[in-house]
C-alpha positions as CSV (number, residue, x, y, z in Angstrom):
1,M,12.1,-20.2,-11.2
2,K,13.1,-16.6,-10.4
3,N,15.5,-15.5,-7.6
4,F,14.1,-13.0,-5.1
5,A,15.6,-10.9,-2.3
6,L,13.4,-9.4,0.5
7,L,14.0,-6.2,2.4
8,G,12.1,-5.8,5.6
9,A,11.7,-9.5,6.5
10,A,10.6,-8.8,10.1
11,G,7.8,-6.5,9.1
12,Y,4.0,-7.0,9.4
13,I,3.4,-7.5,5.7
14,A,6.5,-9.6,4.9
15,P,4.8,-13.0,5.4
16,R,2.4,-12.2,2.6
17,H,5.4,-11.6,0.3
18,L,7.1,-14.8,1.5
19,Q,3.9,-16.7,0.8
20,A,3.5,-15.1,-2.6
21,I,7.1,-16.0,-3.6
22,K,6.6,-19.6,-2.5
23,E,3.2,-20.0,-4.1
24,T,4.4,-18.7,-7.4
25,N,7.2,-21.4,-7.3
26,N,10.1,-19.0,-7.0
27,Q,13.1,-18.8,-4.7
28,L,14.2,-16.4,-2.0
29,I,17.9,-16.3,-1.9
30,A,18.6,-13.4,0.6
31,A,16.7,-11.3,3.1
32,L,17.4,-8.2,5.2
33,D,16.0,-6.7,8.4
34,K,17.7,-4.9,11.2
35,F,15.5,-6.9,13.6
36,D,16.3,-10.6,13.8
37,S,12.8,-11.9,14.7
38,V,12.3,-13.6,11.4
39,G,11.6,-17.2,12.3
40,I,8.6,-17.0,10.0
41,M,11.2,-17.6,7.2
42,D,11.6,-21.2,8.3
43,R,8.1,-21.8,7.0
44,Y,8.9,-20.7,3.5
45,F,12.7,-20.4,2.8
46,P,14.8,-21.8,5.7
47,N,17.9,-21.8,3.5
48,A,17.8,-18.1,2.4
49,D,20.7,-16.1,3.6
50,F,19.7,-13.4,6.2
51,F,21.4,-10.2,7.1
52,V,20.8,-7.5,9.8
53,E,23.2,-5.0,8.2
54,F,22.5,-3.4,4.8
55,E,26.2,-3.2,3.9
56,R,26.7,-6.9,4.3
57,F,23.5,-7.7,2.4
58,D,24.5,-5.5,-0.5
59,R,28.0,-7.1,-0.6
60,H,26.4,-10.5,-0.6
61,I,24.2,-9.6,-3.6
62,E,27.3,-8.3,-5.4
63,K,29.2,-11.5,-4.8
64,L,26.2,-13.6,-6.1
65,K,26.2,-11.5,-9.3
66,R,29.9,-12.1,-9.8
67,A,29.3,-15.8,-9.3
68,N,26.7,-15.7,-12.1
69,T,23.7,-16.1,-9.7
70,S,21.1,-13.7,-11.0
71,L,18.8,-11.6,-8.8
72,D,15.6,-11.1,-10.6
73,Y,13.4,-9.3,-8.1
74,V,13.8,-7.4,-4.9
75,S,10.6,-7.3,-2.7
76,I,10.5,-4.2,-0.5
77,C,8.5,-4.3,2.8
78,T,10.6,-1.6,4.6
79,P,9.3,1.6,6.3
80,N,7.7,4.0,3.8
81,Y,10.5,6.6,3.8
82,L,13.0,4.0,2.7
83,H,11.1,2.7,-0.3
84,D,12.6,5.2,-2.7
85,S,16.2,4.3,-1.8
86,H,15.6,0.6,-1.8
87,I,13.9,0.7,-5.1
88,R,16.9,2.5,-6.5
89,M,19.2,-0.2,-5.0
90,A,17.2,-3.0,-6.7
91,L,17.4,-1.4,-10.1
92,R,21.2,-0.7,-9.7
93,R,21.6,-4.5,-9.0
94,G,19.9,-5.4,-12.2
95,A,16.6,-6.5,-10.6
96,D,13.0,-5.4,-10.8
97,A,11.5,-3.9,-7.7
98,I,8.3,-5.1,-6.1
99,C,7.4,-2.5,-3.5
100,E,4.6,-2.2,-0.9
101,K,2.4,0.9,-0.9
102,P,2.9,3.7,-0.6
103,L,5.4,3.3,-3.3
104,V,7.0,6.6,-2.3
105,L,5.8,9.6,-0.2
106,N,5.9,12.4,-2.7
107,P,4.8,12.9,-6.4
108,W,8.2,14.1,-7.5
109,N,9.8,10.9,-6.3
110,V,7.7,9.1,-8.9
111,D,9.0,11.3,-11.6
112,A,12.6,10.6,-10.7
113,L,12.0,6.9,-10.5
114,M,10.5,6.9,-14.0
115,D,13.8,8.3,-15.3
116,I,15.8,5.7,-13.4
117,E,13.5,3.0,-14.6
118,K,14.2,4.0,-18.2
119,E,17.9,4.3,-17.7
120,S,18.2,0.9,-16.0
121,G,15.9,-1.1,-18.2
122,Q,14.3,-2.6,-15.1
123,K,10.8,-2.3,-13.9
124,I,9.2,-1.0,-10.7
125,H,6.0,-2.8,-9.5
126,T,3.8,-1.9,-6.6
127,I,1.2,-3.9,-4.7
128,L,-2.3,-2.5,-5.2
129,Q,-4.2,-5.6,-4.0
130,L,-7.6,-4.0,-3.7
131,R,-7.7,-3.8,-7.5
132,L,-7.7,-7.6,-7.5
133,H,-10.4,-8.1,-4.9
134,P,-13.5,-9.7,-6.5
135,S,-15.9,-7.3,-4.8
136,I,-13.9,-4.3,-5.9
137,I,-13.6,-5.6,-9.5
138,A,-17.4,-6.2,-9.6
139,L,-18.0,-2.6,-8.4
140,K,-15.7,-1.2,-11.0
141,N,-17.5,-3.2,-13.7
142,K,-20.9,-1.9,-12.4
143,V,-19.7,1.7,-12.4
144,D,-18.1,1.4,-15.9
145,A,-21.4,-0.1,-17.3
146,A,-23.6,2.6,-15.8
147,K,-23.0,5.1,-18.5
148,Q,-26.5,6.6,-18.3
149,K,-26.2,7.5,-14.6
150,K,-26.4,11.3,-14.4
151,E,-25.8,11.8,-10.7
152,K,-22.5,11.1,-9.0
153,Y,-22.3,8.2,-6.6
154,E,-22.5,9.1,-2.9
155,V,-19.7,7.3,-1.0
156,D,-18.8,7.1,2.7
157,L,-15.5,5.5,3.5
158,T,-14.8,4.6,7.2
159,Y,-11.8,2.8,8.3
160,I,-10.8,2.5,12.0
161,T,-8.0,0.1,12.9
162,S,-7.0,0.4,16.6
163,R,-3.3,0.8,17.4
164,G,-1.6,0.7,20.8
165,S,0.9,3.0,22.4
166,W,3.7,1.4,20.4
167,Y,2.5,3.1,17.2
168,D,3.6,6.6,18.3
169,V,7.1,5.2,19.2
170,S,7.6,3.4,16.0
171,W,8.4,4.9,12.6
172,K,4.7,4.8,11.8
173,G,4.1,7.6,14.3
174,D,6.6,9.9,12.7
175,E,4.9,11.7,9.8
176,S,8.3,12.4,8.1
177,K,8.8,8.6,7.8
178,S,5.3,7.2,7.3
179,G,3.5,10.1,5.7
180,G,0.9,10.2,8.5
181,I,-2.4,8.5,9.0
182,A,-3.9,9.1,5.6
183,T,-0.8,7.8,3.9
184,N,-0.1,4.9,6.2
185,I,-3.5,3.3,6.4
186,G,-5.4,5.0,3.6
187,V,-3.4,5.1,0.5
188,H,-4.8,1.8,-0.9
189,F,-8.3,3.1,-0.4
190,Y,-7.6,6.3,-2.3
191,D,-6.1,4.2,-5.1
192,M,-9.2,2.0,-5.2
193,L,-11.5,5.1,-5.4
194,S,-9.6,6.8,-8.2
195,W,-9.4,3.5,-10.1
196,I,-13.2,3.0,-9.9
197,F,-14.5,6.6,-10.0
198,G,-12.1,8.4,-12.3
199,G,-10.1,11.6,-12.1
200,L,-10.0,13.7,-8.9
201,Q,-11.7,17.1,-9.0
202,E,-11.6,18.3,-5.4
203,N,-9.7,17.4,-2.2
204,Q,-10.8,18.9,1.1
205,V,-9.3,18.0,4.5
206,H,-11.6,18.5,7.5
207,L,-9.5,16.9,10.2
208,R,-5.9,15.9,10.5
209,S,-4.1,14.8,13.7
210,K,-1.7,12.1,14.7
211,D,-4.4,9.4,15.2
212,K,-7.2,10.4,12.8
213,A,-8.0,12.2,9.6
214,A,-11.1,13.0,7.6
215,G,-12.1,14.9,4.5
216,Y,-13.9,15.0,1.2
217,L,-12.8,13.8,-2.2
218,E,-14.8,14.4,-5.4
219,F,-14.1,12.3,-8.4
220,E,-15.5,12.3,-11.9
221,K,-18.2,9.8,-10.9
222,A,-18.4,10.0,-7.1
223,R,-18.5,12.3,-4.0
224,V,-16.6,10.7,-1.1
225,R,-16.7,11.5,2.6
226,W,-13.9,9.7,4.3
227,F,-12.8,9.1,7.9
228,L,-9.6,7.2,9.0
229,S,-8.5,6.5,12.6
230,I,-6.2,4.4,14.7
231,N,-8.0,5.5,17.9
232,E,-10.2,2.7,19.4
233,Q,-12.5,5.4,20.9
234,D,-13.7,6.1,17.4
235,L,-15.1,2.6,17.0
236,P,-18.9,2.4,16.8
237,S,-20.4,1.2,20.1
238,H,-21.7,-2.1,18.6
239,I,-18.1,-2.9,17.4
240,Q,-16.7,-2.1,20.8
241,E,-19.3,-4.3,22.5
242,K,-18.1,-7.2,20.5
243,G,-14.5,-6.7,21.6
244,Q,-13.4,-6.0,18.0
245,R,-10.7,-3.5,17.2
246,T,-11.2,-2.8,13.6
247,F,-14.1,-1.3,11.6
248,R,-14.2,-1.1,7.8
249,S,-17.1,0.3,5.9
250,I,-17.7,1.6,2.4
251,T,-21.3,2.6,1.5
252,I,-22.3,3.6,-2.0
253,D,-25.6,5.4,-2.4
254,G,-26.5,4.0,1.1
255,Q,-25.7,0.4,0.3
256,E,-22.8,-1.4,2.1
257,L,-20.0,-2.8,-0.1
258,E,-19.2,-6.2,1.3
259,F,-15.5,-6.9,1.0
260,S,-14.4,-8.2,4.4
261,A,-13.3,-11.5,3.1
262,G,-11.2,-12.5,0.1
263,F,-7.9,-10.8,1.2
264,T,-5.8,-13.9,2.0
265,D,-4.4,-14.6,-1.5
266,L,-4.3,-11.1,-3.0
267,H,-0.5,-10.7,-2.7
268,T,-0.1,-14.0,-4.5
269,K,-2.4,-12.8,-7.3
270,S,-0.3,-9.6,-7.4
271,Y,2.9,-11.6,-7.9
272,E,1.3,-13.7,-10.6
273,Q,0.4,-10.6,-12.5
274,I,3.9,-9.1,-12.1
275,L,5.6,-12.3,-13.2
276,K,3.3,-12.3,-16.3
277,G,4.2,-8.7,-17.0
278,T,0.8,-7.3,-16.2
279,G,1.4,-5.8,-12.7
280,F,0.9,-2.3,-11.5
281,G,3.7,0.1,-12.1
282,L,4.6,3.8,-11.4
283,Q,1.8,5.2,-13.5
284,A,-0.8,3.3,-11.6
285,A,0.6,4.3,-8.2
286,S,1.0,8.0,-9.1
287,K,-2.6,9.2,-8.5
288,S,-2.9,7.9,-4.9
289,I,0.5,9.3,-4.1
290,Q,-0.6,12.7,-5.3
291,I,-3.8,12.4,-3.2
292,V,-2.1,11.6,0.1
293,H,0.6,14.3,-0.5
294,D,-2.2,16.9,-0.9
295,I,-4.1,15.6,2.1
296,R,-0.8,15.9,4.2
297,N,-0.3,19.5,3.1
298,A,-3.7,20.9,2.5
299,P,-5.2,23.6,4.9
300,I,-8.0,22.4,7.2
301,V,-11.4,23.6,6.2
302,H,-14.7,23.4,8.2
303,R,-17.1,23.5,5.3
304,G,-18.6,21.2,2.7
305,M,-19.7,17.5,2.9
306,Q,-18.3,16.2,6.2
307,H,-18.2,12.6,7.3
308,P,-20.9,11.6,9.8
309,F,-18.3,10.6,12.4
310,L,-17.1,14.2,12.6
311,K,-20.5,15.1,14.1
């Protein structure tokens, strides 16, 4: 049984981490969040110590260490801009870090963390759960096996997940903290695409605003038109008529990839791999971090293969 600490216990994704720690038969000994709406912890680890101030949390971890209570992993579910600092804290405390995506906001942060990882002897792991989804794995196997295919795959990625007015007020609406739309809701898709279709050859941005972004990515094996939005007005009419607020679609050569189900246990699978030493580390995360950084900083162009939603 390994000992875990959790940063960001009140966050949206924290329950998946609590569940993963529990289902892999490990123990949460401490948690932190500046917000105290963390009653969800009672379902998993009611006896874990909880803190709303980082300084007191850090002191508690130090006291545990001096009392010979080891801290093996720190799970990080905090806002994106804090990931780098919290990863460093975990490694300084002699623990491995398990961090939600995006691991960091900029490519040079990855380089610095690689050095710190070597110096500390600890490991940095990230959650890239789409790589563990059965439908995505089947697609990768199909692409890898199609060695005689001469033409690149034609891919359309559309992801619209409606958000209310609160989004702009929160850290997610601040690009300096979240990385913007493409980073905050798209980074796991870019990781999936690069994992399946190989190295990136071209990156064009056709639209970039606070609530939506669109562009074109060309990989070794695929041409991808993508569109991301948090604006419910972008939802297709048949989705709006059903009262649904999310639309997710990936088509490959005109055929829909079905992967709407199968998400509930992917964090647990991620933890199982990490505990076995086969999780995803800095190198795996670096490609998608470079992609979103470039999308955030690229000039807007109005040429090339544009996503149908832009029309």
